[in-house]
C-alpha positions as CSV (number, residue, x, y, z in Angstrom):
1,X,0.2,0.1,0.1
2,X,1.3,3.2,-1.1
3,X,2.6,5.4,2.1
4,X,1.0,9.1,2.2
5,X,2.0,11.6,4.9
6,X,-1.4,13.1,6.3
7,X,-0.3,16.8,7.2
8,X,-2.2,18.2,9.8
9,X,-2.9,21.0,12.0
10,X,-0.5,22.1,15.3
11,X,2.6,21.4,12.4
12,X,2.0,17.5,13.4
13,X,1.4,14.7,10.5
14,X,0.5,11.1,10.6
15,X,1.9,8.6,7.9
16,X,-0.5,6.7,6.4
17,X,-0.4,3.0,4.2
18,X,2.1,1.1,6.3
19,X,0.1,0.4,9.1
20,X,-3.9,0.8,9.5
21,X,-4.7,3.9,12.1
22,X,-7.4,3.6,14.3
23,X,-9.5,6.1,15.5
24,X,-11.4,5.9,18.8
25,X,-14.9,7.6,18.6
26,X,-15.5,9.6,21.8
27,X,-19.3,10.7,21.6
28,X,-20.3,13.5,24.2
29,X,-23.5,13.0,23.9
30,X,-26.4,12.1,25.3
31,X,-28.2,10.6,22.4
32,X,-25.9,9.1,20.2
33,X,-27.3,5.5,18.4
34,X,-25.5,2.8,20.2
35,X,-23.4,5.3,23.0
36,X,-25.7,7.8,23.9
37,X,-25.5,9.2,27.3
38,X,-22.7,7.2,28.4
39,X,-19.7,9.9,28.0
40,X,-21.5,13.0,28.4
41,X,-20.0,14.2,31.3
42,X,-16.6,15.5,30.6
43,X,-14.6,13.0,33.4
44,X,-16.3,10.2,31.6
45,X,-15.6,11.0,28.3
46,X,-11.7,12.1,29.1
47,X,-11.2,8.7,31.2
48,X,-12.8,6.5,28.0
49,X,-10.6,8.7,25.5
50,X,-7.6,7.3,28.0
51,X,-8.9,3.8,27.8
52,X,-8.7,3.9,23.7
53,X,-5.4,5.8,23.8
54,X,-4.4,2.7,25.9
55,X,-6.0,0.1,23.4
56,X,-4.3,1.6,21.0
57,X,-6.3,4.6,19.2
58,X,-3.9,6.7,17.5
59,X,-6.9,9.7,17.2
60,X,-9.9,10.2,19.5
61,X,-12.8,11.8,17.4
62,X,-15.1,14.2,19.5
63,X,-18.3,14.9,18.4
64,X,-21.3,17.0,20.3
65,X,-23.9,16.3,18.0
66,X,-25.2,13.1,17.6
67,X,-26.3,12.1,13.6
68,X,-27.8,9.5,13.9
69,X,-31.4,9.4,11.8
70,X,-34.2,11.1,13.4
71,X,-31.7,12.8,15.9
72,X,-32.5,16.1,17.9
73,X,-30.4,19.0,16.5
74,X,-28.7,21.0,18.6
75,X,-27.2,24.7,18.9
76,X,-23.6,26.0,17.9
77,X,-23.1,26.6,21.4
78,X,-24.5,23.9,23.0
79,X,-22.3,21.6,20.5
80,X,-19.3,23.5,21.5
81,X,-19.7,23.2,25.3
82,X,-19.7,19.6,25.1
83,X,-16.8,18.9,23.3
84,X,-14.2,21.9,23.7
85,X,-13.2,21.1,27.6
86,X,-12.9,17.8,26.5
87,X,-10.8,18.7,23.5
88,X,-8.8,21.3,25.7
89,X,-8.0,18.6,28.1
90,X,-6.9,15.7,25.7
91,X,-4.5,18.6,23.8
92,X,-3.1,19.6,27.4
93,X,-2.1,15.9,28.3
94,X,-0.4,15.8,24.6
95,X,-1.0,11.8,24.2
96,X,-2.9,12.0,20.9
97,X,-4.0,13.6,17.6
98,X,-7.8,14.8,18.2
99,X,-10.4,15.2,15.3
100,X,-13.8,17.2,15.9
101,X,-16.7,15.6,14.4
102,X,-18.4,18.8,13.4
103,X,-19.9,20.2,10.5
104,X,-20.1,23.8,11.3
105,X,-17.1,26.2,10.8
106,X,-17.3,28.4,13.6
107,X,-17.0,25.2,16.0
108,X,-14.3,23.4,13.9
109,X,-12.4,27.1,14.3
110,X,-12.8,26.9,18.0
111,X,-12.1,23.3,18.3
112,X,-9.0,23.8,16.2
113,X,-7.8,26.3,18.7
114,X,-8.3,24.6,21.5
115,X,-6.1,22.1,20.5
116,X,-8.0,19.7,17.4
117,X,-5.5,18.6,14.6
118,X,-8.3,17.6,12.3
119,X,-12.2,18.3,11.1
120,X,-14.5,15.5,10.3
121,X,-16.9,16.8,8.2
122,X,-20.2,13.9,8.0
123,X,-21.5,17.1,5.1
124,X,-18.8,16.5,3.2
125,X,-18.5,20.4,3.6
126,X,-21.3,20.7,1.7
127,X,-23.7,21.8,4.8
128,X,-21.3,24.6,5.6
129,X,-18.6,25.0,2.7
130,X,-17.1,27.4,5.0
131,X,-15.7,24.8,7.2
132,X,-12.8,24.2,4.1
133,X,-11.6,27.9,4.5
134,X,-11.4,27.6,8.3
135,X,-9.5,23.8,7.5
136,X,-7.3,26.0,5.2
137,X,-6.5,28.7,7.1
138,X,-5.4,26.9,10.7
139,X,-3.6,23.6,8.8
140,X,-6.1,21.2,9.4
141,X,-6.4,17.7,8.5
142,X,-9.6,17.6,6.8
143,X,-12.1,14.3,7.1
144,X,-14.5,14.6,4.2
145,X,-17.4,12.4,4.3
146,X,-20.4,11.3,1.3
147,X,-23.7,11.3,2.6
148,X,-27.1,10.9,1.1
149,X,-28.9,12.6,3.5
150,X,-31.4,15.3,2.3
151,X,-30.7,15.0,-1.6
152,X,-31.5,12.5,-4.2
153,X,-28.8,9.6,-4.7
154,X,-27.9,8.3,-8.0
155,X,-28.5,4.3,-8.3
156,X,-25.0,3.0,-8.6
157,X,-23.5,3.6,-5.1
158,X,-20.2,4.1,-6.4
159,X,-21.4,6.7,-9.2
160,X,-22.8,8.4,-6.3
161,X,-19.8,8.7,-4.4
162,X,-18.1,10.3,-7.3
163,X,-20.0,12.9,-7.8
164,X,-21.0,14.0,-4.4
165,X,-16.8,13.7,-3.5
166,X,-15.6,15.7,-6.5
167,X,-18.6,18.3,-5.3
168,X,-17.1,18.4,-2.1
169,X,-13.0,18.2,-3.3
170,X,-14.0,21.6,-5.7
171,X,-15.3,23.7,-2.3
172,X,-12.2,22.2,-0.7
173,X,-9.8,23.3,-3.6
174,X,-11.6,26.6,-4.0
175,X,-11.5,27.6,-0.3
176,X,-7.2,26.6,-0.4
177,X,-7.3,23.4,1.1
178,X,-4.3,21.4,0.2
179,X,-4.4,17.5,-1.1
180,X,-2.0,16.5,1.5
181,X,-4.6,17.8,4.2
182,X,-7.4,15.6,2.9
183,X,-8.8,12.1,3.7
184,X,-12.3,10.8,2.3
185,X,-14.9,8.8,4.2
186,X,-17.9,7.1,2.0
187,X,-20.0,7.4,4.8
188,X,-21.4,4.0,5.6
189,X,-25.1,3.9,7.0
190,X,-25.2,7.6,6.3
191,X,-28.3,7.5,4.2
192,X,-27.3,3.9,2.2
193,X,-31.0,2.7,2.8
194,X,-30.8,-0.6,3.2
195,X,-27.8,-3.0,4.6
196,X,-27.8,-4.4,0.6
197,X,-26.6,-1.0,-0.7
198,X,-23.7,-0.8,2.1
199,X,-22.6,-4.4,1.5
200,X,-22.4,-3.5,-1.8
201,X,-20.3,0.1,-0.8
202,X,-17.8,-2.5,1.1
203,X,-17.4,-4.8,-2.1
204,X,-16.4,-2.1,-4.8
205,X,-14.7,0.1,-2.1
206,X,-11.6,-0.1,-4.1
207,X,-12.9,1.1,-6.6
208,X,-12.7,4.4,-4.5
209,X,-9.1,4.7,-5.3
210,X,-9.8,6.3,-8.6
211,X,-10.2,9.4,-6.0
212,X,-6.6,10.0,-5.5
213,X,-7.1,10.3,-1.1
214,X,-6.5,8.1,1.6
215,X,-9.5,6.8,2.9
216,X,-11.6,6.0,6.0
217,X,-13.8,3.3,6.9
218,X,-16.4,4.2,9.7
219,X,-18.9,0.9,9.6
220,X,-18.4,0.6,13.4
221,X,-22.0,-0.9,15.2
222,X,-23.9,0.1,12.1
223,X,-27.5,-1.1,11.7
224,X,-26.4,-2.7,8.5
225,X,-24.3,-5.0,10.7
226,X,-27.3,-5.8,12.9
227,X,-29.4,-6.8,9.5
228,X,-26.5,-9.2,8.7
229,X,-25.5,-10.6,12.2
230,X,-29.3,-10.4,14.6
231,X,-27.0,-8.4,17.1
232,X,-28.0,-5.2,18.6
233,X,-25.7,-1.8,18.4
234,X,-23.5,-2.9,21.3
235,X,-23.2,-6.0,20.6
236,X,-21.3,-5.5,17.1
237,X,-17.8,-5.4,18.0
238,X,-16.7,-8.9,16.1
239,X,-18.9,-7.7,13.2
240,X,-17.0,-4.3,13.0
241,X,-13.5,-5.7,13.1
242,X,-14.8,-8.1,10.3
243,X,-15.5,-5.3,8.0
244,X,-11.9,-3.3,9.6
245,X,-10.0,-6.4,7.9
246,X,-12.2,-6.7,4.6
247,X,-11.9,-3.0,4.4
248,X,-7.7,-2.9,5.2
249,X,-7.8,-5.5,2.5
250,X,-9.2,-3.8,0.0
251,X,-7.5,-0.3,1.0
252,X,-8.4,1.5,3.9
253,X,-5.9,3.8,5.7
254,X,-7.9,5.0,8.7
255,X,-11.0,2.7,10.6
256,X,-13.3,5.1,13.0
257,X,-14.5,2.2,15.9
258,X,-16.4,2.9,19.1
259,X,-14.5,-0.8,20.2
260,X,-10.7,-0.5,19.8
261,X,-8.9,-3.2,21.0
262,X,-10.7,-5.9,18.9
263,X,-10.1,-3.4,15.9
264,X,-6.7,-2.9,16.4
265,X,-5.8,-6.5,16.8
266,X,-8.3,-7.6,13.8
267,X,-6.2,-4.9,11.6
268,X,-2.7,-6.2,13.2
269,X,-3.5,-9.4,12.0
270,X,-4.6,-7.7,8.2
271,X,-1.5,-5.7,8.2
272,X,0.8,-8.7,8.6
273,X,-0.6,-10.8,6.0
274,X,-0.5,-7.6,4.0
275,X,3.1,-7.3,4.6
276,X,3.8,-11.1,4.3
277,X,2.6,-10.6,0.2
278,X,4.2,-7.2,0.0
279,X,7.5,-9.4,0.8
280,X,6.3,-12.4,-1.3
281,X,5.8,-10.1,-4.0
282,X,9.2,-8.2,-4.0
283,X,10.7,-12.0,-3.4
284,X,9.7,-12.6,-6.8
285,X,10.6,-9.5,-8.6
286,X,13.7,-10.0,-7.8
287,X,13.9,-13.5,-9.0
């Protein structure tokens, strides 16, 4: 897998390609779909962050508004009150890279000022395009996610990815975001209406490399895994790890998960196999 350097805020960077990167989900919310209310108090959130760091998370992604279907919207002030103290505390500890999960430009600016290195926009810069300007101005890494919400999708799952994400990339470049600061996320579960649509996206994931950017996979505990396994959201860690391995073998670089330890172990096996395949290929080419 080709190595890439992802440039981030505050003079940081992350090398992608050689090893899978695990992003721990930290929902500082009362109503997220599988862990709402567990970590909405700052001390509980920080304890969970430390737990995920200890289990091998490279990045902690801090979100203050639930993105589950039907979730109540919160104000920018409420979102900021939830996430900024947690980001500040994590930044002060200096143990881990920090991502702010927000589509609001002002929240993104304040989050980076508080110490976040990355902005993760689930609306792909298309809800508040000025978030791209904030990313460029602050030098933040930018995760640009595909969503099918509030629009009519194309019937072909990959064609819709290209149409949406290419529009997002135009916004990013127009606002001065350098390509080496961008990661793309196909948005598993975000208005992918059926389990089949998500499975098709996973099966065809390799086609997304034609966009030319590192890719993040966010399948963790998603509803389509419940359809496949029959398990409730809190019991989908093993199913998530299975998708992580599949998507790593298809070239995903980052994995956004609730259950860090099981995914770290599963991805270590996938990375070991990829390393052996590379070694065998290099050996054959030398013969």
